[in-house]
py3Dmol code that shows the C-alpha trace and the ligand (Angstrom):
import py3Dmol

protein = """\
ATOM      1  CA  MET A   1      12.418 -11.192 -15.873  1.00  0.00           C
ATOM      2  CA  GLY A   2       9.271 -13.125 -15.211  1.00  0.00           C
ATOM      3  CA  LEU A   3      10.337 -14.328 -11.790  1.00  0.00           C
ATOM      4  CA  PRO A   4       7.992 -13.362  -8.946  1.00  0.00           C
ATOM      5  CA  ARG A   5       9.572 -10.312  -7.257  1.00  0.00           C
ATOM      6  CA  ILE A   6       7.677 -10.694  -4.015  1.00  0.00           C
ATOM      7  CA  ILE A   7       7.014 -14.147  -2.603  1.00  0.00           C
ATOM      8  CA  ALA A   8       4.714 -14.431   0.418  1.00  0.00           C
ATOM      9  CA  ILE A   9       4.781 -17.605   2.499  1.00  0.00           C
ATOM     10  CA  ASP A  10       2.166 -18.089   5.197  1.00  0.00           C
ATOM     11  CA  GLY A  11       0.992 -20.977   7.322  1.00  0.00           C
ATOM     12  CA  PRO A  12       0.686 -22.299  10.871  1.00  0.00           C
ATOM     13  CA  ALA A  13       3.532 -22.911  13.329  1.00  0.00           C
ATOM     14  CA  ALA A  14       6.214 -25.365  12.212  1.00  0.00           C
ATOM     15  CA  SER A  15       4.674 -26.030   8.810  1.00  0.00           C
ATOM     16  CA  GLY A  16       8.115 -25.678   7.214  1.00  0.00           C
ATOM     17  CA  LYS A  17       7.812 -22.041   6.128  1.00  0.00           C
ATOM     18  CA  SER A  18      11.223 -20.850   7.194  1.00  0.00           C
ATOM     19  CA  THR A  19      13.068 -23.859   5.754  1.00  0.00           C
ATOM     20  CA  LEU A  20      11.359 -23.354   2.415  1.00  0.00           C
ATOM     21  CA  ALA A  21      11.781 -19.576   2.450  1.00  0.00           C
ATOM     22  CA  ARG A  22      15.484 -19.744   3.273  1.00  0.00           C
ATOM     23  CA  ARG A  23      16.096 -22.124   0.405  1.00  0.00           C
ATOM     24  CA  LEU A  24      14.079 -20.073  -2.058  1.00  0.00           C
ATOM     25  CA  ALA A  25      15.856 -16.873  -1.027  1.00  0.00           C
ATOM     26  CA  LYS A  26      19.206 -18.559  -1.493  1.00  0.00           C
ATOM     27  CA  ALA A  27      18.313 -20.041  -4.877  1.00  0.00           C
ATOM     28  CA  LEU A  28      16.930 -16.718  -6.176  1.00  0.00           C
ATOM     29  CA  ASP A  29      19.419 -14.483  -4.333  1.00  0.00           C
ATOM     30  CA  TYR A  30      16.514 -12.704  -2.614  1.00  0.00           C
ATOM     31  CA  LEU A  31      16.205 -11.341   0.906  1.00  0.00           C
ATOM     32  CA  TYR A  32      14.676 -13.770   3.391  1.00  0.00           C
ATOM     33  CA  PHE A  33      12.546 -11.996   5.955  1.00  0.00           C
ATOM     34  CA  ASP A  34      10.780 -13.854   8.745  1.00  0.00           C
ATOM     35  CA  THR A  35       8.145 -11.511  10.202  1.00  0.00           C
ATOM     36  CA  GLY A  36       7.606 -13.824  13.182  1.00  0.00           C
ATOM     37  CA  VAL A  37      10.807 -12.441  14.723  1.00  0.00           C
ATOM     38  CA  LEU A  38       9.138  -9.030  15.087  1.00  0.00           C
ATOM     39  CA  TYR A  39       6.242 -10.440  17.127  1.00  0.00           C
ATOM     40  CA  ARG A  40       8.670 -12.638  19.068  1.00  0.00           C
ATOM     41  CA  ALA A  41      10.986  -9.721  19.842  1.00  0.00           C
ATOM     42  CA  VAL A  42       8.092  -7.620  21.164  1.00  0.00           C
ATOM     43  CA  THR A  43       6.925 -10.565  23.286  1.00  0.00           C
ATOM     44  CA  TRP A  44      10.418 -11.143  24.656  1.00  0.00           C
ATOM     45  CA  ALA A  45      10.806  -7.452  25.559  1.00  0.00           C
ATOM     46  CA  ALA A  46       7.357  -7.299  27.167  1.00  0.00           C
ATOM     47  CA  LEU A  47       8.173 -10.327  29.345  1.00  0.00           C
ATOM     48  CA  GLN A  48      11.550  -8.821  30.163  1.00  0.00           C
ATOM     49  CA  GLN A  49       9.935  -5.559  31.269  1.00  0.00           C
ATOM     50  CA  GLY A  50       7.250  -7.350  33.251  1.00  0.00           C
ATOM     51  CA  LEU A  51       4.412  -5.791  31.244  1.00  0.00           C
ATOM     52  CA  ALA A  52       0.955  -7.341  31.412  1.00  0.00           C
ATOM     53  CA  LEU A  53       0.657  -9.135  28.083  1.00  0.00           C
ATOM     54  CA  ASP A  54      -3.058  -8.414  27.843  1.00  0.00           C
ATOM     55  CA  ASP A  55      -2.485  -4.665  28.183  1.00  0.00           C
ATOM     56  CA  GLU A  56      -2.890  -3.785  24.524  1.00  0.00           C
ATOM     57  CA  ALA A  57      -2.005  -0.087  24.854  1.00  0.00           C
ATOM     58  CA  ALA A  58       1.241  -0.819  26.707  1.00  0.00           C
ATOM     59  CA  ILE A  59       2.325  -3.601  24.338  1.00  0.00           C
ATOM     60  CA  ALA A  60       1.415  -1.568  21.253  1.00  0.00           C
ATOM     61  CA  ALA A  61       3.486   1.355  22.562  1.00  0.00           C
ATOM     62  CA  LEU A  62       6.362  -1.034  23.128  1.00  0.00           C
ATOM     63  CA  ALA A  63       6.000  -2.436  19.583  1.00  0.00           C
ATOM     64  CA  ALA A  64       6.026   1.088  18.127  1.00  0.00           C
ATOM     65  CA  SER A  65       9.187   2.124  19.960  1.00  0.00           C
ATOM     66  CA  LEU A  66      11.271  -1.046  20.257  1.00  0.00           C
ATOM     67  CA  PRO A  67      14.422  -1.002  18.129  1.00  0.00           C
ATOM     68  CA  ILE A  68      14.480  -4.447  16.499  1.00  0.00           C
ATOM     69  CA  GLU A  69      17.379  -5.162  14.187  1.00  0.00           C
ATOM     70  CA  VAL A  70      17.603  -8.149  11.885  1.00  0.00           C
ATOM     71  CA  ARG A  71      21.154  -8.595  10.598  1.00  0.00           C
ATOM     72  CA  PRO A  72      23.136 -11.207   8.676  1.00  0.00           C
ATOM     73  CA  PRO A  73      24.162 -14.126  10.913  1.00  0.00           C
ATOM     74  CA  SER A  74      27.235 -13.449  13.072  1.00  0.00           C
ATOM     75  CA  GLN A  75      27.574 -17.068  14.209  1.00  0.00           C
ATOM     76  CA  GLU A  76      27.302 -20.481  12.641  1.00  0.00           C
ATOM     77  CA  ASP A  77      24.991 -22.017  15.199  1.00  0.00           C
ATOM     78  CA  GLY A  78      22.035 -22.717  12.972  1.00  0.00           C
ATOM     79  CA  ARG A  79      20.661 -19.179  12.953  1.00  0.00           C
ATOM     80  CA  SER A  80      19.697 -17.650   9.625  1.00  0.00           C
ATOM     81  CA  ASN A  81      19.914 -14.096  10.964  1.00  0.00           C
ATOM     82  CA  ASP A  82      20.896 -12.230  14.077  1.00  0.00           C
ATOM     83  CA  VAL A  83      18.055 -10.538  15.919  1.00  0.00           C
ATOM     84  CA  TRP A  84      19.086  -7.693  18.203  1.00  0.00           C
ATOM     85  CA  VAL A  85      16.884  -5.753  20.577  1.00  0.00           C
ATOM     86  CA  ALA A  86      18.247  -2.730  22.395  1.00  0.00           C
ATOM     87  CA  GLY A  87      21.871  -3.840  22.107  1.00  0.00           C
ATOM     88  CA  ARG A  88      21.265  -7.489  22.982  1.00  0.00           C
ATOM     89  CA  ASP A  89      21.523 -10.515  20.755  1.00  0.00           C
ATOM     90  CA  VAL A  90      18.142 -12.166  21.330  1.00  0.00           C
ATOM     91  CA  THR A  91      18.282 -14.578  18.379  1.00  0.00           C
ATOM     92  CA  TRP A  92      17.693 -17.655  20.553  1.00  0.00           C
ATOM     93  CA  ALA A  93      15.941 -15.960  23.459  1.00  0.00           C
ATOM     94  CA  ILE A  94      12.989 -15.129  21.198  1.00  0.00           C
ATOM     95  CA  ARG A  95      12.585 -18.850  20.410  1.00  0.00           C
ATOM     96  CA  SER A  96      12.255 -19.942  24.043  1.00  0.00           C
ATOM     97  CA  PRO A  97       9.219 -21.960  25.151  1.00  0.00           C
ATOM     98  CA  GLN A  98       8.123 -18.942  27.207  1.00  0.00           C
ATOM     99  CA  VAL A  99       7.993 -16.681  24.158  1.00  0.00           C
ATOM    100  CA  ASP A 100       6.280 -19.503  22.230  1.00  0.00           C
ATOM    101  CA  ALA A 101       3.623 -19.597  24.919  1.00  0.00           C
ATOM    102  CA  TRP A 102       2.863 -15.859  24.793  1.00  0.00           C
ATOM    103  CA  VAL A 103       3.601 -14.656  21.282  1.00  0.00           C
ATOM    104  CA  SER A 104       0.131 -15.319  19.891  1.00  0.00           C
ATOM    105  CA  VAL A 105      -1.458 -13.299  22.689  1.00  0.00           C
ATOM    106  CA  VAL A 106       0.782 -10.372  21.795  1.00  0.00           C
ATOM    107  CA  ALA A 107       0.240 -10.832  18.047  1.00  0.00           C
ATOM    108  CA  ALA A 108      -3.550 -10.743  18.471  1.00  0.00           C
ATOM    109  CA  HIS A 109      -3.508  -7.097  19.635  1.00  0.00           C
ATOM    110  CA  PRO A 110      -4.556  -4.927  16.663  1.00  0.00           C
ATOM    111  CA  GLY A 111      -2.376  -2.082  17.964  1.00  0.00           C
ATOM    112  CA  VAL A 112       0.693  -4.307  17.906  1.00  0.00           C
ATOM    113  CA  ARG A 113      -0.029  -5.422  14.336  1.00  0.00           C
ATOM    114  CA  ARG A 114      -0.537  -1.808  13.256  1.00  0.00           C
ATOM    115  CA  ALA A 115       2.772  -0.805  14.820  1.00  0.00           C
ATOM    116  CA  LEU A 116       4.654  -3.510  12.906  1.00  0.00           C
ATOM    117  CA  LEU A 117       2.862  -3.217   9.571  1.00  0.00           C
ATOM    118  CA  GLU A 118       4.771  -0.392   7.891  1.00  0.00           C
ATOM    119  CA  THR A 119       8.189  -1.912   8.575  1.00  0.00           C
ATOM    120  CA  GLN A 120       7.075  -5.138   6.931  1.00  0.00           C
ATOM    121  CA  ARG A 121       5.573  -3.348   3.922  1.00  0.00           C
ATOM    122  CA  ARG A 122       8.658  -1.219   3.417  1.00  0.00           C
ATOM    123  CA  ILE A 123      10.892  -4.285   3.341  1.00  0.00           C
ATOM    124  CA  GLY A 124       8.475  -6.234   1.162  1.00  0.00           C
ATOM    125  CA  ARG A 125       7.883  -3.555  -1.422  1.00  0.00           C
ATOM    126  CA  GLN A 126      11.566  -3.304  -2.181  1.00  0.00           C
ATOM    127  CA  GLY A 127      11.059  -6.604  -3.996  1.00  0.00           C
ATOM    128  CA  ARG A 128      13.389  -9.573  -4.448  1.00  0.00           C
ATOM    129  CA  VAL A 129      12.119 -10.784  -1.122  1.00  0.00           C
ATOM    130  CA  VAL A 130      10.717 -13.964   0.373  1.00  0.00           C
ATOM    131  CA  MET A 131       8.586 -12.875   3.307  1.00  0.00           C
ATOM    132  CA  VAL A 132       7.258 -15.351   5.855  1.00  0.00           C
ATOM    133  CA  GLY A 133       4.436 -15.034   8.365  1.00  0.00           C
ATOM    134  CA  ARG A 134       0.728 -15.531   8.940  1.00  0.00           C
ATOM    135  CA  ASP A 135      -0.848 -12.624   7.059  1.00  0.00           C
ATOM    136  CA  ILE A 136       1.703 -11.699   4.400  1.00  0.00           C
ATOM    137  CA  GLY A 137      -0.450 -12.744   1.440  1.00  0.00           C
ATOM    138  CA  THR A 138      -3.687 -11.456   2.978  1.00  0.00           C
ATOM    139  CA  VAL A 139      -2.744  -8.184   4.710  1.00  0.00           C
ATOM    140  CA  VAL A 140       0.908  -7.167   4.559  1.00  0.00           C
ATOM    141  CA  LEU A 141       1.546  -7.676   0.835  1.00  0.00           C
ATOM    142  CA  PRO A 142      -1.782  -8.577  -0.764  1.00  0.00           C
ATOM    143  CA  ASP A 143      -0.374  -7.888  -4.232  1.00  0.00           C
ATOM    144  CA  ALA A 144       2.604 -10.236  -3.804  1.00  0.00           C
ATOM    145  CA  ASP A 145       3.441 -11.931  -7.113  1.00  0.00           C
ATOM    146  CA  LEU A 146       3.408 -15.409  -5.617  1.00  0.00           C
ATOM    147  CA  LYS A 147       1.661 -16.609  -2.465  1.00  0.00           C
ATOM    148  CA  ILE A 148       2.341 -19.973  -0.900  1.00  0.00           C
ATOM    149  CA  TYR A 149       0.384 -21.349   2.044  1.00  0.00           C
ATOM    150  CA  LEU A 150       2.119 -24.258   3.774  1.00  0.00           C
ATOM    151  CA  ASP A 151       0.109 -26.523   6.006  1.00  0.00           C
ATOM    152  CA  ALA A 152       0.574 -29.849   7.801  1.00  0.00           C
ATOM    153  CA  SER A 153      -1.280 -31.812  10.450  1.00  0.00           C
ATOM    154  CA  LEU A 154      -0.926 -30.670  14.043  1.00  0.00           C
ATOM    155  CA  GLU A 155       0.927 -33.869  15.002  1.00  0.00           C
ATOM    156  CA  GLU A 156       3.448 -33.575  12.185  1.00  0.00           C
ATOM    157  CA  ARG A 157       4.147 -29.949  13.055  1.00  0.00           C
ATOM    158  CA  ALA A 158       4.482 -30.683  16.766  1.00  0.00           C
ATOM    159  CA  ARG A 159       6.948 -33.486  15.966  1.00  0.00           C
ATOM    160  CA  ARG A 160       9.066 -31.120  13.883  1.00  0.00           C
ATOM    161  CA  ARG A 161       9.023 -28.365  16.507  1.00  0.00           C
ATOM    162  CA  TYR A 162       9.827 -30.855  19.280  1.00  0.00           C
ATOM    163  CA  ALA A 163      12.851 -32.138  17.334  1.00  0.00           C
ATOM    164  CA  GLU A 164      14.051 -28.561  16.777  1.00  0.00           C
ATOM    165  CA  LEU A 165      13.709 -27.679  20.454  1.00  0.00           C
ATOM    166  CA  GLN A 166      15.450 -30.878  21.530  1.00  0.00           C
ATOM    167  CA  GLN A 167      18.347 -30.117  19.240  1.00  0.00           C
ATOM    168  CA  ARG A 168      18.739 -26.791  20.967  1.00  0.00           C
ATOM    169  CA  GLY A 169      18.649 -28.475  24.376  1.00  0.00           C
ATOM    170  CA  ALA A 170      15.295 -27.062  25.552  1.00  0.00           C
ATOM    171  CA  SER A 171      13.667 -29.213  28.207  1.00  0.00           C
ATOM    172  CA  VAL A 172      10.117 -29.722  27.000  1.00  0.00           C
ATOM    173  CA  THR A 173       8.080 -32.825  26.369  1.00  0.00           C
ATOM    174  CA  TYR A 174       6.373 -33.690  23.094  1.00  0.00           C
ATOM    175  CA  ASP A 175       2.984 -33.338  24.773  1.00  0.00           C
ATOM    176  CA  GLU A 176       3.794 -29.801  25.893  1.00  0.00           C
ATOM    177  CA  VAL A 177       4.885 -28.838  22.398  1.00  0.00           C
ATOM    178  CA  LEU A 178       1.725 -30.386  20.955  1.00  0.00           C
ATOM    179  CA  ALA A 179      -0.504 -28.493  23.390  1.00  0.00           C
ATOM    180  CA  ARG A 180       1.275 -25.185  22.780  1.00  0.00           C
ATOM    181  CA  THR A 181       1.213 -25.561  19.026  1.00  0.00           C
ATOM    182  CA  ARG A 182      -2.506 -26.318  19.153  1.00  0.00           C
ATOM    183  CA  ALA A 183      -3.156 -23.292  21.382  1.00  0.00           C
ATOM    184  CA  ARG A 184      -1.126 -21.002  19.126  1.00  0.00           C
ATOM    185  CA  ASP A 185      -2.935 -22.260  16.006  1.00  0.00           C
ATOM    186  CA  GLN A 186      -6.277 -21.557  17.630  1.00  0.00           C
ATOM    187  CA  MET A 187      -5.308 -18.059  18.678  1.00  0.00           C
ATOM    188  CA  ASP A 188      -3.726 -17.218  15.326  1.00  0.00           C
ATOM    189  CA  ALA A 189      -6.688 -18.500  13.316  1.00  0.00           C
ATOM    190  CA  SER A 190      -9.458 -17.018  15.455  1.00  0.00           C
ATOM    191  CA  ARG A 191      -8.195 -13.501  16.124  1.00  0.00           C
ATOM    192  CA  ALA A 192     -10.238 -10.647  14.658  1.00  0.00           C
ATOM    193  CA  THR A 193      -7.328  -8.817  13.010  1.00  0.00           C
ATOM    194  CA  ALA A 194      -5.364 -10.533  10.237  1.00  0.00           C
ATOM    195  CA  PRO A 195      -6.242 -14.120  11.205  1.00  0.00           C
ATOM    196  CA  LEU A 196      -4.213 -16.997   9.839  1.00  0.00           C
ATOM    197  CA  ARG A 197      -5.816 -18.175   6.594  1.00  0.00           C
ATOM    198  CA  PRO A 198      -4.746 -18.757   3.021  1.00  0.00           C
ATOM    199  CA  ALA A 199      -5.218 -15.850   0.612  1.00  0.00           C
ATOM    200  CA  PRO A 200      -7.774 -16.754  -2.086  1.00  0.00           C
ATOM    201  CA  ASP A 201      -4.977 -16.756  -4.668  1.00  0.00           C
ATOM    202  CA  ALA A 202      -2.437 -18.721  -2.597  1.00  0.00           C
ATOM    203  CA  VAL A 203      -0.974 -22.038  -3.721  1.00  0.00           C
ATOM    204  CA  VAL A 204      -1.725 -24.367  -0.789  1.00  0.00           C
ATOM    205  CA  ILE A 205       0.751 -27.177  -0.096  1.00  0.00           C
ATOM    206  CA  VAL A 206       0.166 -29.761   2.614  1.00  0.00           C
ATOM    207  CA  THR A 207       3.577 -30.968   3.713  1.00  0.00           C
ATOM    208  CA  ASP A 208       2.737 -34.134   5.709  1.00  0.00           C
ATOM    209  CA  GLY A 209       4.998 -36.887   4.490  1.00  0.00           C
ATOM    210  CA  LEU A 210       6.979 -34.559   2.219  1.00  0.00           C
ATOM    211  CA  THR A 211      10.678 -33.904   2.758  1.00  0.00           C
ATOM    212  CA  ALA A 212      12.043 -30.365   2.660  1.00  0.00           C
ATOM    213  CA  ASP A 213      13.506 -31.213  -0.763  1.00  0.00           C
ATOM    214  CA  GLU A 214      10.115 -32.287  -2.072  1.00  0.00           C
ATOM    215  CA  VAL A 215       8.399 -29.134  -0.824  1.00  0.00           C
ATOM    216  CA  PHE A 216      11.120 -27.025  -2.398  1.00  0.00           C
ATOM    217  CA  ALA A 217      10.814 -28.892  -5.708  1.00  0.00           C
ATOM    218  CA  ARG A 218       7.066 -28.284  -5.841  1.00  0.00           C
ATOM    219  CA  VAL A 219       7.396 -24.583  -5.187  1.00  0.00           C
ATOM    220  CA  TRP A 220      10.281 -24.314  -7.620  1.00  0.00           C
ATOM    221  CA  ASP A 221       8.016 -25.809 -10.222  1.00  0.00           C
ATOM    222  CA  VAL A 222       5.361 -23.180  -9.488  1.00  0.00           C
ATOM    223  CA  ILE A 223       8.012 -20.468  -9.833  1.00  0.00           C
ATOM    224  CA  GLN A 224       9.170 -21.817 -13.186  1.00  0.00           C
ATOM    225  CA  ARG A 225       5.600 -21.830 -14.449  1.00  0.00           C
ATOM    226  CA  HIS A 226       5.132 -18.274 -13.166  1.00  0.00           C
ATOM    227  CA  ASN A 227       8.362 -17.280 -14.900  1.00  0.00           C
ATOM    228  CA  HIS A 228       7.198 -18.792 -18.156  1.00  0.00           C
ATOM    229  CA  HIS A 229       3.733 -17.303 -17.878  1.00  0.00           C
ATOM    230  CA  HIS A 230       5.033 -13.819 -17.086  1.00  0.00           C
ATOM    231  CA  ALA A 231       7.935 -13.901 -19.554  1.00  0.00           C
ATOM    232  CA  PRO A 232       8.973 -10.443 -20.840  1.00  0.00           C
ATOM    233  CA  GLU A 233       7.410 -10.981 -24.285  1.00  0.00           C
ATOM    234  CA  SER A 234       3.987 -11.326 -22.652  1.00  0.00           C
ATOM    235  CA  GLY A 235       4.418  -7.918 -20.969  1.00  0.00           C
ATOM    236  CA  PRO A 236       4.973  -7.086 -17.324  1.00  0.00           C
ATOM    237  CA  ALA A 237       2.774  -8.659 -14.679  1.00  0.00           C
ATOM    238  CA  PRO A 238      -0.025  -6.279 -13.596  1.00  0.00           C
ATOM    239  CA  GLN A 239       1.514  -5.675 -10.169  1.00  0.00           C
ATOM    240  CA  GLU A 240       4.854  -4.800 -11.724  1.00  0.00           C
ATOM    241  CA  ALA A 241       3.206  -2.363 -14.109  1.00  0.00           C
ATOM    242  CA  GLU A 242       1.422  -0.715 -11.172  1.00  0.00           C
ATOM    243  CA  ARG A 243       4.591  -0.220  -9.236  1.00  0.00           C
ATOM    244  CA  ALA A 244       6.591   1.097 -12.192  1.00  0.00           C
TER     245      ALA A 244
END
"""
ligand_1 = """\
25
LIG
O 8.199 -20.348 13.609
P 6.748 -20.443 13.981
O 5.890 -20.760 12.824
O 6.504 -21.268 15.183
O 6.298 -19.019 14.494
P 6.676 -17.606 13.936
O 6.502 -17.549 12.470
O 7.967 -17.184 14.509
O 5.513 -16.713 14.552
C 5.293 -16.645 15.933
C 3.934 -16.054 16.196
O 3.926 -14.688 15.754
C 2.770 -16.707 15.470
O 2.225 -17.802 16.189
C 1.766 -15.566 15.353
O 1.011 -15.439 16.521
C 2.652 -14.351 15.224
N 2.807 -13.875 13.838
C 1.778 -13.164 13.284
O 0.744 -12.976 13.935
N 1.892 -12.628 12.039
C 3.009 -12.828 11.307
N 3.092 -12.269 10.098
C 4.065 -13.590 11.835
C 3.934 -14.123 13.106
"""
view = py3Dmol.view(width=600, height=400)
view.addModel(protein, "pdb")
view.setStyle({"model": 0}, {"cartoon": {"style": "trace"}})
view.addModel(ligand_1, "xyz")
view.setStyle({"model": 1}, {"stick": {}})
view.zoomTo()
view.show()
């Protein structure tokens, strides 16, 4: 088959990555893996344990030892997976405004990123996967068959995140969401290790004014072209040959 076996989707907060990735995974019958939950779970546990979030050694040790399980959804409450940490269902707890406020600080620690890297690579290299994050195309799976970078203006993304949070009953204002999204973008893009940026070979899609259907249709089109281009008669794609 000429379908991309590993699809990497990166981009800033609330750019529509998880919506797109879930739909692609469903359409292709691939695994959907959102790497943000790993950083969120570590942040949640660090807050829970009262650790200083700027203590890199302590947070990296936590990241290396924390049992984080991502399982199929056990409830129909809008979740796409269950996330469990040490016997607790933290699926929604890791999406709280408090975790939102701290996760980029935690994710900037090189030791934390190192601790979480192998897990992500192991899952990714199994193939038939749509993996979502900030550095999937650049660092985690640089030889992914297809890389998509989703972007949108800060205001559009803050509006989307605000609507999501409101739906879940969180009490935040739009201005707070806007400020936090801006702060997280800045931290994610300016950190020294694995900063947020499109891979040189990523397809960049700016989603302002596009519906989820339209974004999906564009990416689907890219996949069909990839499929055609890498059809069996033209031989395996270089990455596939390498892995074989
Ligand atoms: O859903 P949203 O885009 O708001 O965030 P997320 O994907 O759950 O990621 C939360 C945070 O984790 C990001 O702001 C990054 O700081 C960090 N992260 C990262 O550094 N690398 C990844 N591959 C995924 C997330």
